[in-house]
C-alpha positions in Angstrom: 78.3 125.6 120.8 76.3 125.0 117.7 74.4 121.4 118.1 74.7 120.9 114.2 78.1 119.9 112.2 78.0 121.2 108.5 79.4 119.0 105.8 80.5 119.9 102.2 81.0 117.2 99.5 83.1 117.8 96.7 82.4 115.3 93.8 78.8 113.9 93.5 79.9 110.5 91.7 79.6 107.3 92.5 80.9 108.0 96.3 79.7 111.3 96.8 75.8 110.0 95.9 76.6 107.1 98.1 77.5 109.6 101.2 74.4 111.6 100.6 71.9 108.5 100.5 73.9 107.1 103.6 73.4 110.3 105.6 69.7 110.4 104.6 69.1 106.8 105.4 70.9 106.7 108.8 70.3 110.4 110.2 68.7 109.4 113.4 71.6 106.6 113.8 73.8 109.2 113.6 72.7 111.7 115.5 72.2 108.9 118.4 75.8 107.9 118.1 77.2 111.7 118.2 74.9 113.8 119.6 75.1 116.1 117.0 72.8 117.0 114.1 74.8 116.0 110.7 73.9 117.8 107.8 75.0 118.7 104.1 74.9 122.3 103.5 76.8 122.6 100.4 78.1 120.0 97.2 80.7 121.1 94.7 79.7 119.9 91.6 80.0 120.8 88.1 76.4 119.6 86.9 73.1 120.3 88.8 71.3 117.3 90.1 67.5 117.4 90.3 67.6 114.7 92.9 69.4 116.6 95.5 67.4 117.8 98.3 66.9 121.4 97.5 68.0 122.8 100.6 71.5 121.7 100.1 73.3 124.7 97.8 75.0 123.2 94.4 78.0 125.3 93.7 80.1 124.8 90.6 83.0 126.7 92.2 84.7 124.0 94.4 86.8 126.1 95.4 84.2 128.5 97.4 82.5 125.2 98.6 85.8 124.0 99.8 86.5 127.2 102.0 82.3 128.2 102.6 82.1 129.6 106.0 79.1 127.5 106.2 80.8 124.3 106.4 82.8 122.4 109.4 84.2 119.0 107.1 85.0 119.0 103.9 84.5 115.3 101.9 86.5 115.4 99.0 85.6 112.7 96.5 86.2 113.9 93.1 89.6 111.9 93.1 92.6 112.3 90.8 96.1 114.1 92.1 95.7 117.9 90.8 92.2 119.7 91.2 91.6 117.1 94.7 95.3 118.2 96.0 94.4 121.8 95.2 91.4 121.6 97.1 92.3 120.1 99.9 95.1 122.3 100.5 92.3 125.0 100.1 89.8 123.8 103.3 92.8 123.1 105.2 94.4 126.9 104.8 90.6 127.9 105.7 90.7 125.8 109.0 88.4 123.1 107.6 88.8 119.3 108.8 89.2 116.9 105.8 87.6 113.5 104.8 89.2 112.0 101.7 89.0 108.6 100.0 91.8 109.6 97.5 94.8 106.7 97.9 96.6 108.1 94.6 96.7 111.7 96.3 98.1 110.8 99.6 100.1 108.1 98.8 102.2 110.8 96.3 101.1 113.9 98.3 100.3 112.5 101.6 103.5 113.8 103.2 102.9 117.9 102.0 99.3 117.4 103.1 99.4 115.9 106.1 102.2 118.4 107.3 100.2 121.3 106.2 97.3 120.1 107.9 99.3 120.0 111.3 100.6 123.6 110.6 97.0 124.6 110.4 95.8 122.8 113.3 93.2 120.2 111.3 92.8 117.0 110.7 92.8 114.7 107.4 91.1 111.2 107.9 91.3 108.7 105.1 89.7 105.4 105.9 88.1 105.1 102.5 91.6 105.1 100.9 92.3 101.9 101.7 90.4 98.7 101.1 86.8 100.3 101.3 84.3 99.6 104.1 87.2 97.5 105.6 88.3 99.8 108.8 91.9 99.0 108.2 93.0 102.4 108.7 91.1 102.5 112.4 92.8 99.3 113.2 96.4 99.9 112.4 96.7 103.6 113.7 94.3 102.4 117.0 93.6 99.1 117.8 97.4 97.7 117.2 98.7 100.8 118.9 100.7 98.7 121.4 102.1 96.1 118.6 105.0 96.4 116.4 104.4 95.3 113.6 106.3 92.8 111.6 104.7 92.5 108.1 101.6 92.7 106.7 100.1 91.4 103.0 97.1 92.1 101.4 94.5 91.4 98.6 93.8 95.3 98.0 92.5 95.6 94.5 89.1 93.9 93.8 89.5 94.1 90.0 93.1 92.0 90.6 91.3 89.8 93.0 88.1 89.1 90.7 90.2 88.1 87.9 92.8 85.5 89.3 89.8 84.1 91.2 87.8 83.5 87.7 90.8 82.4 86.1 91.3 79.6 88.6 87.6 78.5 89.4 86.4 78.5 85.8 89.5 78.0 83.9 88.9 81.3 81.9 92.2 83.3 80.1 93.1 87.0 81.4 92.0 88.5 78.4 88.5 87.5 78.9 88.0 88.1 82.8 89.2 91.6 82.1 86.6 92.0 79.5 84.2 90.9 81.6 85.5 93.1 84.5 85.0 96.1 82.9 81.5 95.3 81.3 80.1 94.9 85.4 82.3 98.4 86.6 84.6 96.5 88.4 88.0 97.8 85.9 87.8 101.0 84.0 88.2 101.1 80.6 91.7 101.7 80.9 92.4 99.1 83.5 96.1 99.9 84.1 95.7 101.3 87.9 94.1 97.7 88.6 96.0 95.3 86.6 99.5 96.7 86.8 99.2 97.0 90.4 99.9 100.6 90.8 95.9 101.1 92.7 97.6 98.4 95.1 100.7 100.3 95.2 99.1 103.8 96.4 97.2 101.6 99.6 100.5 99.6 100.6 102.4 103.0 100.6 99.7 104.0 103.4 99.5 101.1 105.1 103.2 100.5 105.5 103.8 104.0 106.6 100.9 103.6 109.6 102.9 99.9 110.2 106.3 101.2 110.4 106.1 105.2 111.4 108.1 106.2 108.2 107.2 109.0 105.7 105.3 108.0 102.8 107.4 106.6 100.0 105.1 105.4 97.2 108.0 105.7 94.4 110.1 103.3 96.5 107.4 100.4 96.2 108.2 97.5 93.8 105.4 97.0 91.7 104.0 94.3 89.3 101.0 93.2 87.6 99.0 90.4 86.6 99.2 90.8 82.7 101.5 88.0 82.4 99.8 85.1 84.8 98.6 82.7 82.6 95.8 80.0 83.3 98.8 77.0 82.9 100.5 79.0 86.3 97.3 79.0 88.0 96.6 75.1 87.4 100.3 74.2 88.0 100.2 76.1 91.6 96.9 74.5 92.2 98.2 71.0 91.4 101.2 72.1 93.9 99.0 73.0 96.8 99.3 76.9 96.0 96.8 79.3 95.0 97.9 82.6 92.9 96.8 85.8 94.5 97.9 89.7 93.6 99.0 91.0 96.9 100.8 93.8 98.4 103.5 93.1 101.0 105.3 95.7 103.6 107.8 93.4 105.7 110.4 94.7 108.2 113.8 92.9 107.8 116.4 93.1 110.3 118.7 92.3 108.0 120.2 88.9 109.6 123.3 90.3 111.1 124.0 92.5 107.9 123.0 96.3 108.5 123.0 96.9 105.1 120.3 94.3 104.0 118.1 95.8 106.7 115.0 98.0 106.1 111.4 97.5 104.8 110.4 95.7 101.7 107.4 97.6 99.9 106.1 95.2 97.0 103.1 94.5 95.0 103.2 91.1 92.6 101.2 88.1 92.0 102.2 85.6 95.0 101.7 81.9 95.2 100.4 81.5 98.7 99.0 78.1 100.4 95.6 77.2 100.1 94.8 76.2 103.6 96.1 80.1 104.1 93.6 82.7 105.3 93.9 85.0 102.4 93.7 82.0 99.9 89.7 81.9 100.7 89.1 85.6 100.1 87.6 85.8 96.3 85.7 88.0 94.1 85.7 91.2 94.4 86.6 91.0 98.1 89.5 92.8 99.8 91.6 91.5 102.8 94.7 92.7 104.9 96.8 90.3 106.9 98.6 91.5 109.7 101.4 90.1 111.8 102.2 92.0 115.1 103.7 91.5 118.0 102.2 90.2 120.7 99.0 89.9 118.8 99.9 87.7 115.9 98.4 87.0 112.9 95.0 89.0 112.4 93.1 89.2 109.1 90.7 92.0 108.2 88.6 91.3 105.4 85.1 92.7 103.4 84.1 95.0 100.4 87.1 97.2 99.2 84.9 99.5 96.9 81.5 100.3 95.7 79.1 103.4 96.9 78.1 101.7 100.3 81.2 100.5 101.3 83.1 103.5 100.5 80.8 106.1 102.1 80.8 103.7 105.0 84.2 104.9 105.4 83.9 108.2 104.7 81.1 108.5 107.2 83.3 106.7 110.2 86.1 109.1 109.4 83.4 112.2 109.9 81.9 110.6 113.1 85.7 110.8 114.5 85.9 114.5 113.4 82.2 114.9 114.7 83.5 114.2 118.4 87.0 116.6 117.8 84.7 119.5 117.0 82.1 118.4 119.8 85.2 118.9 122.8 83.3 120.6 125.4 86.3 122.6 125.7 86.0 125.1 122.7 89.2 126.5 123.2 90.8 122.9 123.1 88.4 121.6 120.2 91.1 121.2 117.8 94.1 120.2 119.8 95.8 117.2 118.2 95.9 115.7 121.5 92.6 114.4 121.0 93.3 112.8 117.8 95.6 110.0 116.2 98.6 111.3 114.3 97.9 111.2 110.7 100.4 108.6 110.2 100.0 106.9 113.6 103.0 108.1 115.2 103.7 111.5 116.4 105.1 113.5 113.7 108.6 114.5 114.9 109.1 110.5 115.5 108.7 109.3 111.9 111.8 106.9 111.3 114.1 107.1 108.0 114.2 103.1 107.9 115.5 102.5 104.5 113.1 100.7 101.8 114.4 97.9 100.3 115.2 98.1 96.6 114.2 95.1 94.4 117.0 92.9 94.2 117.4 93.0 98.2 114.0 91.7 98.7 113.9 88.1 100.0 111.3 85.6 98.7 110.1 82.0 97.5 109.8 81.2 93.9 107.8 79.1 91.3 109.8 78.8 88.3 108.7 77.6 84.9 110.9 76.4 82.9 110.6 75.2 79.4 113.0 72.7 78.6 114.0 70.2 75.5 113.4 66.4 76.6 116.9 65.6 76.7 119.4 63.9 79.3 120.9 65.9 81.8 118.8 69.2 81.6 116.8 68.6 85.1 120.5 68.2 86.7 122.1 71.5 84.7 119.1 73.5 86.0 119.5 71.9 89.8 123.1 72.1 89.9 122.9 75.9 88.2 120.4 76.6 91.4 122.5 74.7 93.9 125.7 76.7 92.9 123.8 80.0 93.6 122.7 79.2 97.4 119.2 78.4 96.3 117.3 75.3 97.6 114.4 73.6 95.9 111.2 73.0 98.1 109.7 70.7 95.3 109.7 69.7 91.1 106.9 68.8 89.2 107.9 68.0 85.4 104.8 68.1 83.1 104.3 65.7 80.1 105.4 67.4 77.1 102.8 70.0 75.6 104.8 70.7 72.2 106.9 68.0 70.5 110.1 67.3 72.1 109.7 70.2 75.0 108.6 69.5 78.6 107.5 72.0 81.0 109.5 71.9 84.2 108.1 73.6 87.8 110.3 74.3 90.5 109.6 75.8 93.8 112.2 77.6 96.1 112.7 78.4 99.9 113.1 82.2 100.3 116.1 84.1 98.4 117.4 87.2 98.2 116.1 88.3 94.5 119.6 89.3 93.4 121.0 85.4 93.6 117.7 84.5 92.0 118.0 87.0 89.1 121.6 85.5 88.9 120.6 81.7 88.5 117.7 83.0 86.4 120.1 84.5 83.7 122.5 81.4 84.0 119.6 78.8 83.1 118.6 80.8 80.3 121.6 80.5 78.7 121.6 76.8 78.9 121.5 75.4 75.0 118.5 72.9 76.4 116.3 76.1 77.4 114.0 76.8 74.9 112.1 80.4 76.5 112.3 82.7 79.2 111.8 81.3 82.6 108.3 82.5 84.2 108.7 83.3 88.0 106.4 84.1 90.3 107.4 85.0 93.8 105.9 82.6 96.5 104.9 83.4 100.5 104.3 80.7 103.1 102.4 84.0 104.9 104.3 82.0 108.4 
């Protein structure tokens, strides 16, 4: 058995360079922990880099690098869902273990990729795909393996968290903060994936499958962004003792005696949470995941969710796990899957077909902002409609008129099924005294 583990890195952007730097900086520490020399033998890059060790082969043919005979583990950090998929499948076909940070690829094609890896008796590791340097994948797959996860809630997109933090702390508008986020490199020139919740939905799909033992089902995640959040709502929420965060939720529902409503909620949306909740104090570009499981209860995992250092740290954690697999003393058994946690934490033939609930079946509390003419009976009409719809009111806040003759009314409700709220809002908007569309933001006590 060779004492060296040979790596190939596909992509030398921010993350790929971060991996190279980490290995160079911590080479002795890596060897002390693994008992092996971990070396980069080849990188797949379309642009030659003069600052890379000349002993490392730089190959513009990424497919050749993915299948190189001089490589044990392939690290994919180029992103995207087309070329990256082809490269990973090619590496697997050629017997290579794979480490990837590609949440979009796994959320959309992970079922196929993991099955292909099982077929070829190799592993695909992906700690860096969710929450950067926070070891949430390892925690969910290993540390919580004896627990039944009831729900999880996460700040899993740093850009969105930065925007919401700046709006609250400095009273800035969404557009103003977004421009700064782009200047700082937190948001792309096209920020759609971040601000519309798509990036968070990719990550949530992975977390939910690990939590509940279901196949990946990204296409069933309800996704709502933060582009409609106004400073007005941020301030009203604070006044009522809440904070608005852009969260991903995966929730197990037992249906409360109705099997048709039993299943899993997968949802990403702005959410009012109590100011004293653990997640409420996670600010800036930080990520955090709160997991509620039995018997452990609530645990919070927080840290840097992006950046070269955080992501490289997670990538190399996966590499270290695979080094131990490759280092099995019984060389004929070194790739046996009994030595490694299943890709989605559950034995593949034990994944369940638990349904993913539709949006109208979701259950949450609500923040409603209603604009109405300042006339007698308006509030009574609104509360009557909510009561008739089976919706319980938790708090009401009536603010001074901000337009001549018009007043904003803020209502917080207890949890209710979305379909009931949809009907109630429709009826409220049909009142002659209502001057605009009802603004709604979901609310969760995280209890």
